[in-house]
mmCIF file of the N, C-alpha and C atoms, coordinates in Angstrom:
data_MODEL
# 
_entry.id   MODEL 
# 
loop_
_atom_site.group_PDB 
_atom_site.id 
_atom_site.type_symbol 
_atom_site.label_atom_id 
_atom_site.label_alt_id 
_atom_site.label_comp_id 
_atom_site.label_asym_id 
_atom_site.label_entity_id 
_atom_site.label_seq_id 
_atom_site.pdbx_PDB_ins_code 
_atom_site.Cartn_x 
_atom_site.Cartn_y 
_atom_site.Cartn_z 
_atom_site.occupancy 
_atom_site.B_iso_or_equiv 
_atom_site.pdbx_formal_charge 
_atom_site.auth_seq_id 
_atom_site.auth_comp_id 
_atom_site.auth_asym_id 
_atom_site.auth_atom_id 
_atom_site.pdbx_PDB_model_num 
ATOM 1   N N  . MET A 1 1  ? -45.241 55.919 143.078 1.00 0.00 ? 1  MET A N  1 
ATOM 2   C CA . MET A 1 1  ? -46.253 54.883 142.974 1.00 0.00 ? 1  MET A CA 1 
ATOM 3   C C  . MET A 1 1  ? -47.633 55.533 143.123 1.00 0.00 ? 1  MET A C  1 
ATOM 4   N N  . PRO A 1 2  ? -48.581 55.190 142.276 1.00 0.00 ? 2  PRO A N  1 
ATOM 5   C CA . PRO A 1 2  ? -49.890 55.825 142.334 1.00 0.00 ? 2  PRO A CA 1 
ATOM 6   C C  . PRO A 1 2  ? -50.772 55.352 143.496 1.00 0.00 ? 2  PRO A C  1 
ATOM 7   N N  . ILE A 1 3  ? -50.399 54.270 144.185 1.00 0.00 ? 3  ILE A N  1 
ATOM 8   C CA . ILE A 1 3  ? -51.159 53.820 145.361 1.00 0.00 ? 3  ILE A CA 1 
ATOM 9   C C  . ILE A 1 3  ? -50.570 54.506 146.594 1.00 0.00 ? 3  ILE A C  1 
ATOM 10  N N  . HIS A 1 4  ? -51.417 55.103 147.398 1.00 0.00 ? 4  HIS A N  1 
ATOM 11  C CA . HIS A 1 4  ? -50.918 55.710 148.630 1.00 0.00 ? 4  HIS A CA 1 
ATOM 12  C C  . HIS A 1 4  ? -51.753 55.229 149.815 1.00 0.00 ? 4  HIS A C  1 
ATOM 13  N N  . VAL A 1 5  ? -51.115 55.221 150.972 1.00 0.00 ? 5  VAL A N  1 
ATOM 14  C CA . VAL A 1 5  ? -51.729 54.732 152.210 1.00 0.00 ? 5  VAL A CA 1 
ATOM 15  C C  . VAL A 1 5  ? -52.142 55.941 153.044 1.00 0.00 ? 5  VAL A C  1 
ATOM 16  N N  . LYS A 1 6  ? -53.392 55.960 153.464 1.00 0.00 ? 6  LYS A N  1 
ATOM 17  C CA . LYS A 1 6  ? -53.935 57.089 154.229 1.00 0.00 ? 6  LYS A CA 1 
ATOM 18  C C  . LYS A 1 6  ? -54.004 56.762 155.720 1.00 0.00 ? 6  LYS A C  1 
ATOM 19  N N  . LEU A 1 7  ? -53.013 56.038 156.200 1.00 0.00 ? 7  LEU A N  1 
ATOM 20  C CA . LEU A 1 7  ? -52.997 55.597 157.594 1.00 0.00 ? 7  LEU A CA 1 
ATOM 21  C C  . LEU A 1 7  ? -52.919 56.777 158.551 1.00 0.00 ? 7  LEU A C  1 
ATOM 22  N N  . ASP A 1 8  ? -52.121 57.768 158.216 1.00 0.00 ? 8  ASP A N  1 
ATOM 23  C CA . ASP A 1 8  ? -51.981 58.948 159.074 1.00 0.00 ? 8  ASP A CA 1 
ATOM 24  C C  . ASP A 1 8  ? -53.327 59.618 159.331 1.00 0.00 ? 8  ASP A C  1 
ATOM 25  N N  . ASP A 1 9  ? -54.101 59.802 158.279 1.00 0.00 ? 9  ASP A N  1 
ATOM 26  C CA . ASP A 1 9  ? -55.408 60.456 158.407 1.00 0.00 ? 9  ASP A CA 1 
ATOM 27  C C  . ASP A 1 9  ? -56.349 59.647 159.284 1.00 0.00 ? 9  ASP A C  1 
ATOM 28  N N  . LEU A 1 10 ? -56.370 58.327 159.070 1.00 0.00 ? 10 LEU A N  1 
ATOM 29  C CA . LEU A 1 10 ? -57.257 57.474 159.861 1.00 0.00 ? 10 LEU A CA 1 
ATOM 30  C C  . LEU A 1 10 ? -56.861 57.457 161.330 1.00 0.00 ? 10 LEU A C  1 
ATOM 31  N N  . LEU A 1 11 ? -55.567 57.408 161.596 1.00 0.00 ? 11 LEU A N  1 
ATOM 32  C CA . LEU A 1 11 ? -55.105 57.437 162.989 1.00 0.00 ? 11 LEU A CA 1 
ATOM 33  C C  . LEU A 1 11 ? -55.494 58.750 163.654 1.00 0.00 ? 11 LEU A C  1 
ATOM 34  N N  . HIS A 1 12 ? -55.327 59.841 162.935 1.00 0.00 ? 12 HIS A N  1 
ATOM 35  C CA . HIS A 1 12 ? -55.667 61.153 163.480 1.00 0.00 ? 12 HIS A CA 1 
ATOM 36  C C  . HIS A 1 12 ? -57.169 61.244 163.778 1.00 0.00 ? 12 HIS A C  1 
ATOM 37  N N  . GLU A 1 13 ? -57.995 60.776 162.846 1.00 0.00 ? 13 GLU A N  1 
ATOM 38  C CA . GLU A 1 13 ? -59.447 60.804 163.039 1.00 0.00 ? 13 GLU A CA 1 
ATOM 39  C C  . GLU A 1 13 ? -59.880 59.991 164.255 1.00 0.00 ? 13 GLU A C  1 
ATOM 40  N N  . ARG A 1 14 ? -59.168 58.901 164.513 1.00 0.00 ? 14 ARG A N  1 
ATOM 41  C CA . ARG A 1 14 ? -59.545 58.015 165.622 1.00 0.00 ? 14 ARG A CA 1 
ATOM 42  C C  . ARG A 1 14 ? -58.762 58.301 166.902 1.00 0.00 ? 14 ARG A C  1 
ATOM 43  N N  . ARG A 1 15 ? -57.933 59.326 166.847 1.00 0.00 ? 15 ARG A N  1 
ATOM 44  C CA . ARG A 1 15 ? -57.110 59.722 167.999 1.00 0.00 ? 15 ARG A CA 1 
ATOM 45  C C  . ARG A 1 15 ? -56.327 58.538 168.552 1.00 0.00 ? 15 ARG A C  1 
ATOM 46  N N  . MET A 1 16 ? -55.645 57.858 167.640 1.00 0.00 ? 16 MET A N  1 
ATOM 47  C CA . MET A 1 16 ? -54.861 56.681 167.994 1.00 0.00 ? 16 MET A CA 1 
ATOM 48  C C  . MET A 1 16 ? -53.426 56.898 167.519 1.00 0.00 ? 16 MET A C  1 
ATOM 49  N N  . THR A 1 17 ? -52.481 56.421 168.292 1.00 0.00 ? 17 THR A N  1 
ATOM 50  C CA . THR A 1 17 ? -51.085 56.533 167.882 1.00 0.00 ? 17 THR A CA 1 
ATOM 51  C C  . THR A 1 17 ? -50.674 55.318 167.063 1.00 0.00 ? 17 THR A C  1 
ATOM 52  N N  . LEU A 1 18 ? -49.604 55.479 166.322 1.00 0.00 ? 18 LEU A N  1 
ATOM 53  C CA . LEU A 1 18 ? -49.069 54.369 165.544 1.00 0.00 ? 18 LEU A CA 1 
ATOM 54  C C  . LEU A 1 18 ? -48.623 53.246 166.474 1.00 0.00 ? 18 LEU A C  1 
ATOM 55  N N  . THR A 1 19 ? -48.071 53.599 167.618 1.00 0.00 ? 19 THR A N  1 
ATOM 56  C CA . THR A 1 19 ? -47.639 52.609 168.606 1.00 0.00 ? 19 THR A CA 1 
ATOM 57  C C  . THR A 1 19 ? -48.822 51.792 169.114 1.00 0.00 ? 19 THR A C  1 
ATOM 58  N N  . GLU A 1 20 ? -49.927 52.456 169.394 1.00 0.00 ? 20 GLU A N  1 
ATOM 59  C CA . GLU A 1 20 ? -51.122 51.759 169.873 1.00 0.00 ? 20 GLU A CA 1 
ATOM 60  C C  . GLU A 1 20 ? -51.655 50.806 168.807 1.00 0.00 ? 20 GLU A C  1 
ATOM 61  N N  . LEU A 1 21 ? -51.686 51.269 167.558 1.00 0.00 ? 21 LEU A N  1 
ATOM 62  C CA . LEU A 1 21 ? -52.152 50.406 166.476 1.00 0.00 ? 21 LEU A CA 1 
ATOM 63  C C  . LEU A 1 21 ? -51.226 49.211 166.306 1.00 0.00 ? 21 LEU A C  1 
ATOM 64  N N  . ALA A 1 22 ? -49.928 49.437 166.389 1.00 0.00 ? 22 ALA A N  1 
ATOM 65  C CA . ALA A 1 22 ? -48.960 48.350 166.252 1.00 0.00 ? 22 ALA A CA 1 
ATOM 66  C C  . ALA A 1 22 ? -49.215 47.261 167.294 1.00 0.00 ? 22 ALA A C  1 
ATOM 67  N N  . GLU A 1 23 ? -49.486 47.664 168.514 1.00 0.00 ? 23 GLU A N  1 
ATOM 68  C CA . GLU A 1 23 ? -49.777 46.700 169.577 1.00 0.00 ? 23 GLU A CA 1 
ATOM 69  C C  . GLU A 1 23 ? -51.070 45.945 169.310 1.00 0.00 ? 23 GLU A C  1 
ATOM 70  N N  . ARG A 1 24 ? -52.083 46.653 168.836 1.00 0.00 ? 24 ARG A N  1 
ATOM 71  C CA . ARG A 1 24 ? -53.388 46.039 168.594 1.00 0.00 ? 24 ARG A CA 1 
ATOM 72  C C  . ARG A 1 24 ? -53.371 45.040 167.438 1.00 0.00 ? 24 ARG A C  1 
ATOM 73  N N  . VAL A 1 25 ? -52.576 45.322 166.409 1.00 0.00 ? 25 VAL A N  1 
ATOM 74  C CA . VAL A 1 25 ? -52.553 44.430 165.243 1.00 0.00 ? 25 VAL A CA 1 
ATOM 75  C C  . VAL A 1 25 ? -51.367 43.471 165.274 1.00 0.00 ? 25 VAL A C  1 
ATOM 76  N N  . ASP A 1 26 ? -50.573 43.547 166.333 1.00 0.00 ? 26 ASP A N  1 
ATOM 77  C CA . ASP A 1 26 ? -49.427 42.661 166.526 1.00 0.00 ? 26 ASP A CA 1 
ATOM 78  C C  . ASP A 1 26 ? -48.417 42.754 165.378 1.00 0.00 ? 26 ASP A C  1 
ATOM 79  N N  . LEU A 1 27 ? -48.069 44.002 165.031 1.00 0.00 ? 27 LEU A N  1 
ATOM 80  C CA . LEU A 1 27 ? -47.014 44.273 164.057 1.00 0.00 ? 27 LEU A CA 1 
ATOM 81  C C  . LEU A 1 27 ? -45.967 45.140 164.725 1.00 0.00 ? 27 LEU A C  1 
ATOM 82  N N  . THR A 1 28 ? -44.766 45.120 164.174 1.00 0.00 ? 28 THR A N  1 
ATOM 83  C CA . THR A 1 28 ? -43.739 45.982 164.733 1.00 0.00 ? 28 THR A CA 1 
ATOM 84  C C  . THR A 1 28 ? -44.015 47.426 164.334 1.00 0.00 ? 28 THR A C  1 
ATOM 85  N N  . LEU A 1 29 ? -43.586 48.324 165.166 1.00 0.00 ? 29 LEU A N  1 
ATOM 86  C CA . LEU A 1 29 ? -43.727 49.745 164.875 1.00 0.00 ? 29 LEU A CA 1 
ATOM 87  C C  . LEU A 1 29 ? -42.976 50.091 163.588 1.00 0.00 ? 29 LEU A C  1 
ATOM 88  N N  . ALA A 1 30 ? -41.831 49.462 163.381 1.00 0.00 ? 30 ALA A N  1 
ATOM 89  C CA . ALA A 1 30 ? -41.042 49.711 162.174 1.00 0.00 ? 30 ALA A CA 1 
ATOM 90  C C  . ALA A 1 30 ? -41.821 49.337 160.909 1.00 0.00 ? 30 ALA A C  1 
ATOM 91  N N  . ASN A 1 31 ? -42.490 48.192 160.923 1.00 0.00 ? 31 ASN A N  1 
ATOM 92  C CA . ASN A 1 31 ? -43.257 47.776 159.744 1.00 0.00 ? 31 ASN A CA 1 
ATOM 93  C C  . ASN A 1 31 ? -44.444 48.697 159.487 1.00 0.00 ? 31 ASN A C  1 
ATOM 94  N N  . LEU A 1 32 ? -45.127 49.119 160.523 1.00 0.00 ? 32 LEU A N  1 
ATOM 95  C CA . LEU A 1 32 ? -46.238 50.044 160.341 1.00 0.00 ? 32 LEU A CA 1 
ATOM 96  C C  . LEU A 1 32 ? -45.744 51.399 159.863 1.00 0.00 ? 32 LEU A C  1 
ATOM 97  N N  . SER A 1 33 ? -44.576 51.793 160.328 1.00 0.00 ? 33 SER A N  1 
ATOM 98  C CA . SER A 1 33 ? -43.976 53.052 159.893 1.00 0.00 ? 33 SER A CA 1 
ATOM 99  C C  . SER A 1 33 ? -43.678 53.027 158.399 1.00 0.00 ? 33 SER A C  1 
ATOM 100 N N  . ILE A 1 34 ? -43.148 51.922 157.925 1.00 0.00 ? 34 ILE A N  1 
ATOM 101 C CA . ILE A 1 34 ? -42.854 51.757 156.500 1.00 0.00 ? 34 ILE A CA 1 
ATOM 102 C C  . ILE A 1 34 ? -44.146 51.860 155.700 1.00 0.00 ? 34 ILE A C  1 
ATOM 103 N N  . LEU A 1 35 ? -45.194 51.264 156.201 1.00 0.00 ? 35 LEU A N  1 
ATOM 104 C CA . LEU A 1 35 ? -46.491 51.328 155.531 1.00 0.00 ? 35 LEU A CA 1 
ATOM 105 C C  . LEU A 1 35 ? -47.025 52.761 155.533 1.00 0.00 ? 35 LEU A C  1 
ATOM 106 N N  . LYS A 1 36 ? -46.937 53.410 156.680 1.00 0.00 ? 36 LYS A N  1 
ATOM 107 C CA . LYS A 1 36 ? -47.463 54.769 156.837 1.00 0.00 ? 36 LYS A CA 1 
ATOM 108 C C  . LYS A 1 36 ? -46.764 55.772 155.922 1.00 0.00 ? 36 LYS A C  1 
ATOM 109 N N  . THR A 1 37 ? -45.470 55.613 155.748 1.00 0.00 ? 37 THR A N  1 
ATOM 110 C CA . THR A 1 37 ? -44.709 56.564 154.943 1.00 0.00 ? 37 THR A CA 1 
ATOM 111 C C  . THR A 1 37 ? -44.771 56.269 153.451 1.00 0.00 ? 37 THR A C  1 
ATOM 112 N N  . GLY A 1 38 ? -45.447 55.186 153.090 1.00 0.00 ? 38 GLY A N  1 
ATOM 113 C CA . GLY A 1 38 ? -45.581 54.866 151.678 1.00 0.00 ? 38 GLY A CA 1 
ATOM 114 C C  . GLY A 1 38 ? -44.397 54.147 151.076 1.00 0.00 ? 38 GLY A C  1 
ATOM 115 N N  . LYS A 1 39 ? -43.511 53.648 151.908 1.00 0.00 ? 39 LYS A N  1 
ATOM 116 C CA . LYS A 1 39 ? -42.323 52.956 151.416 1.00 0.00 ? 39 LYS A CA 1 
ATOM 117 C C  . LYS A 1 39 ? -42.529 51.458 151.232 1.00 0.00 ? 39 LYS A C  1 
ATOM 118 N N  . ALA A 1 40 ? -43.684 50.960 151.674 1.00 0.00 ? 40 ALA A N  1 
ATOM 119 C CA . ALA A 1 40 ? -43.978 49.526 151.546 1.00 0.00 ? 40 ALA A CA 1 
ATOM 120 C C  . ALA A 1 40 ? -44.249 49.176 150.091 1.00 0.00 ? 40 ALA A C  1 
ATOM 121 N N  . LYS A 1 41 ? -43.779 48.019 149.680 1.00 0.00 ? 41 LYS A N  1 
ATOM 122 C CA . LYS A 1 41 ? -44.000 47.545 148.316 1.00 0.00 ? 41 LYS A CA 1 
ATOM 123 C C  . LYS A 1 41 ? -45.166 46.566 148.246 1.00 0.00 ? 41 LYS A C  1 
ATOM 124 N N  . ALA A 1 42 ? -45.575 46.039 149.401 1.00 0.00 ? 42 ALA A N  1 
ATOM 125 C CA . ALA A 1 42 ? -46.652 45.055 149.444 1.00 0.00 ? 42 ALA A CA 1 
ATOM 126 C C  . ALA A 1 42 ? -47.257 45.043 150.846 1.00 0.00 ? 42 ALA A C  1 
ATOM 127 N N  . MET A 1 43 ? -48.475 44.481 150.930 1.00 0.00 ? 43 MET A N  1 
ATOM 128 C CA . MET A 1 43 ? -49.126 44.326 152.222 1.00 0.00 ? 43 MET A CA 1 
ATOM 129 C C  . MET A 1 43 ? -49.934 43.029 152.179 1.00 0.00 ? 43 MET A C  1 
ATOM 130 N N  . ARG A 1 44 ? -49.821 42.243 153.221 1.00 0.00 ? 44 ARG A N  1 
ATOM 131 C CA . ARG A 1 44 ? -50.596 41.006 153.308 1.00 0.00 ? 44 ARG A CA 1 
ATOM 132 C C  . ARG A 1 44 ? -52.059 41.352 153.574 1.00 0.00 ? 44 ARG A C  1 
ATOM 133 N N  . PHE A 1 45 ? -52.943 40.520 153.037 1.00 0.00 ? 45 PHE A N  1 
ATOM 134 C CA . PHE A 1 45 ? -54.365 40.722 153.308 1.00 0.00 ? 45 PHE A CA 1 
ATOM 135 C C  . PHE A 1 45 ? -54.657 40.591 154.794 1.00 0.00 ? 45 PHE A C  1 
ATOM 136 N N  . SER A 1 46 ? -53.929 39.744 155.493 1.00 0.00 ? 46 SER A N  1 
ATOM 137 C CA . SER A 1 46 ? -54.153 39.593 156.932 1.00 0.00 ? 46 SER A CA 1 
ATOM 138 C C  . SER A 1 46 ? -53.798 40.886 157.676 1.00 0.00 ? 46 SER A C  1 
ATOM 139 N N  . THR A 1 47 ? -52.773 41.589 157.200 1.00 0.00 ? 47 THR A N  1 
ATOM 140 C CA . THR A 1 47 ? -52.396 42.873 157.791 1.00 0.00 ? 47 THR A CA 1 
ATOM 141 C C  . THR A 1 47 ? -53.465 43.914 157.493 1.00 0.00 ? 47 THR A C  1 
ATOM 142 N N  . LEU A 1 48 ? -53.920 43.953 156.253 1.00 0.00 ? 48 LEU A N  1 
ATOM 143 C CA . LEU A 1 48 ? -54.975 44.878 155.855 1.00 0.00 ? 48 LEU A CA 1 
ATOM 144 C C  . LEU A 1 48 ? -56.239 44.628 156.677 1.00 0.00 ? 48 LEU A C  1 
ATOM 145 N N  . GLU A 1 49 ? -56.581 43.363 156.845 1.00 0.00 ? 49 GLU A N  1 
ATOM 146 C CA . GLU A 1 49 ? -57.758 42.998 157.634 1.00 0.00 ? 49 GLU A CA 1 
ATOM 147 C C  . GLU A 1 49 ? -57.628 43.468 159.082 1.00 0.00 ? 49 GLU A C  1 
ATOM 148 N N  . ALA A 1 50 ? -56.467 43.238 159.683 1.00 0.00 ? 50 ALA A N  1 
ATOM 149 C CA . ALA A 1 50 ? -56.248 43.620 161.082 1.00 0.00 ? 50 ALA A CA 1 
ATOM 150 C C  . ALA A 1 50 ? -56.316 45.137 161.253 1.00 0.00 ? 50 ALA A C  1 
ATOM 151 N N  . ILE A 1 51 ? -55.731 45.876 160.341 1.00 0.00 ? 51 ILE A N  1 
ATOM 152 C CA . ILE A 1 51 ? -55.764 47.338 160.420 1.00 0.00 ? 51 ILE A CA 1 
ATOM 153 C C  . ILE A 1 51 ? -57.196 47.836 160.266 1.00 0.00 ? 51 ILE A C  1 
ATOM 154 N N  . CYS A 1 52 ? -57.903 47.307 159.286 1.00 0.00 ? 52 CYS A N  1 
ATOM 155 C CA . CYS A 1 52 ? -59.299 47.717 159.075 1.00 0.00 ? 52 CYS A CA 1 
ATOM 156 C C  . CYS A 1 52 ? -60.167 47.377 160.279 1.00 0.00 ? 52 CYS A C  1 
ATOM 157 N N  . ARG A 1 53 ? -59.917 46.228 160.884 1.00 0.00 ? 53 ARG A N  1 
ATOM 158 C CA . ARG A 1 53 ? -60.680 45.829 162.074 1.00 0.00 ? 53 ARG A CA 1 
ATOM 159 C C  . ARG A 1 53 ? -60.461 46.820 163.210 1.00 0.00 ? 53 ARG A C  1 
ATOM 160 N N  . GLU A 1 54 ? -59.215 47.153 163.465 1.00 0.00 ? 54 GLU A N  1 
ATOM 161 C CA . GLU A 1 54 ? -58.891 48.037 164.592 1.00 0.00 ? 54 GLU A CA 1 
ATOM 162 C C  . GLU A 1 54 ? -59.269 49.487 164.347 1.00 0.00 ? 54 GLU A C  1 
ATOM 163 N N  . LEU A 1 55 ? -59.236 49.925 163.097 1.00 0.00 ? 55 LEU A N  1 
ATOM 164 C CA . LEU A 1 55 ? -59.591 51.311 162.783 1.00 0.00 ? 55 LEU A CA 1 
ATOM 165 C C  . LEU A 1 55 ? -61.046 51.446 162.352 1.00 0.00 ? 55 LEU A C  1 
ATOM 166 N N  . ASP A 1 56 ? -61.753 50.311 162.329 1.00 0.00 ? 56 ASP A N  1 
ATOM 167 C CA . ASP A 1 56 ? -63.161 50.290 161.938 1.00 0.00 ? 56 ASP A CA 1 
ATOM 168 C C  . ASP A 1 56 ? -63.351 51.016 160.600 1.00 0.00 ? 56 ASP A C  1 
ATOM 169 N N  . CYS A 1 57 ? -62.634 50.514 159.594 1.00 0.00 ? 57 CYS A N  1 
ATOM 170 C CA . CYS A 1 57 ? -62.701 51.128 158.278 1.00 0.00 ? 57 CYS A CA 1 
ATOM 171 C C  . CYS A 1 57 ? -62.717 50.060 157.195 1.00 0.00 ? 57 CYS A C  1 
ATOM 172 N N  . GLN A 1 58 ? -62.892 50.486 155.972 1.00 0.00 ? 58 GLN A N  1 
ATOM 173 C CA . GLN A 1 58 ? -62.853 49.612 154.815 1.00 0.00 ? 58 GLN A CA 1 
ATOM 174 C C  . GLN A 1 58 ? -61.493 49.769 154.132 1.00 0.00 ? 58 GLN A C  1 
ATOM 175 N N  . PRO A 1 59 ? -61.044 48.769 153.363 1.00 0.00 ? 59 PRO A N  1 
ATOM 176 C CA . PRO A 1 59 ? -59.759 48.892 152.667 1.00 0.00 ? 59 PRO A CA 1 
ATOM 177 C C  . PRO A 1 59 ? -59.671 50.158 151.816 1.00 0.00 ? 59 PRO A C  1 
ATOM 178 N N  . GLY A 1 60 ? -60.776 50.563 151.219 1.00 0.00 ? 60 GLY A N  1 
ATOM 179 C CA . GLY A 1 60 ? -60.781 51.777 150.405 1.00 0.00 ? 60 GLY A CA 1 
ATOM 180 C C  . GLY A 1 60 ? -60.570 53.045 151.222 1.00 0.00 ? 60 GLY A C  1 
ATOM 181 N N  . ASP A 1 61 ? -60.858 52.986 152.519 1.00 0.00 ? 61 ASP A N  1 
ATOM 182 C CA . ASP A 1 61 ? -60.593 54.126 153.401 1.00 0.00 ? 61 ASP A CA 1 
ATOM 183 C C  . ASP A 1 61 ? -59.103 54.255 153.677 1.00 0.00 ? 61 ASP A C  1 
ATOM 184 N N  . LEU A 1 62 ? -58.406 53.149 153.620 1.00 0.00 ? 62 LEU A N  1 
ATOM 185 C CA . LEU A 1 62 ? -56.978 53.090 153.949 1.00 0.00 ? 62 LEU A CA 1 
ATOM 186 C C  . LEU A 1 62 ? -56.093 53.320 152.740 1.00 0.00 ? 62 LEU A C  1 
ATOM 187 N N  . LEU A 1 63 ? -56.538 52.872 151.576 1.00 0.00 ? 63 LEU A N  1 
ATOM 188 C CA . LEU A 1 63 ? -55.722 52.936 150.358 1.00 0.00 ? 63 LEU A CA 1 
ATOM 189 C C  . LEU A 1 63 ? -56.362 53.877 149.346 1.00 0.00 ? 63 LEU A C  1 
ATOM 190 N N  . GLY A 1 64 ? -55.534 54.608 148.640 1.00 0.00 ? 64 GLY A N  1 
ATOM 191 C CA . GLY A 1 64 ? -56.016 55.487 147.588 1.00 0.00 ? 64 GLY A CA 1 
ATOM 192 C C  . GLY A 1 64 ? -55.208 55.303 146.323 1.00 0.00 ? 64 GLY A C  1 
ATOM 193 N N  . TYR A 1 65 ? -55.805 55.669 145.206 1.00 0.00 ? 65 TYR A N  1 
ATOM 194 C CA . TYR A 1 65 ? -55.132 55.559 143.907 1.00 0.00 ? 65 TYR A CA 1 
ATOM 195 C C  . TYR A 1 65 ? -55.123 56.924 143.243 1.00 0.00 ? 65 TYR A C  1 
ATOM 196 N N  . GLU A 1 66 ? -53.946 57.378 142.889 1.00 0.00 ? 66 GLU A N  1 
ATOM 197 C CA . GLU A 1 66 ? -53.793 58.651 142.196 1.00 0.00 ? 66 GLU A CA 1 
ATOM 198 C C  . GLU A 1 66 ? -53.197 58.367 140.831 1.00 0.00 ? 66 GLU A C  1 
ATOM 199 N N  . GLY A 1 67 ? -54.056 58.247 139.843 1.00 0.00 ? 67 GLY A N  1 
ATOM 200 C CA . GLY A 1 67 ? -53.596 57.972 138.485 1.00 0.00 ? 67 GLY A CA 1 
ATOM 201 C C  . GLY A 1 67 ? -52.925 59.194 137.879 1.00 0.00 ? 67 GLY A C  1 
ATOM 202 N N  . GLU A 1 68 ? -52.295 58.959 136.745 1.00 0.00 ? 68 GLU A N  1 
ATOM 203 C CA . GLU A 1 68 ? -51.560 60.060 136.099 1.00 0.00 ? 68 GLU A CA 1 
ATOM 204 C C  . GLU A 1 68 ? -52.444 60.886 135.206 1.00 0.00 ? 68 GLU A C  1 
# 
């Protein structure tokens, strides 16, 4: 899939663990893990909003597009 999630990079930059983010955005660690590894097929805007709020970023900071 040409869309990729840069959650790992953002977490590293902010010195935050996936577990801490999961608690802050009220998602399960398993669901965030699926998102982080790029296995997610969809994401709710409310989830995107919560992640961006907690990581103080824009959606474009979290998502990338790698065309062919």
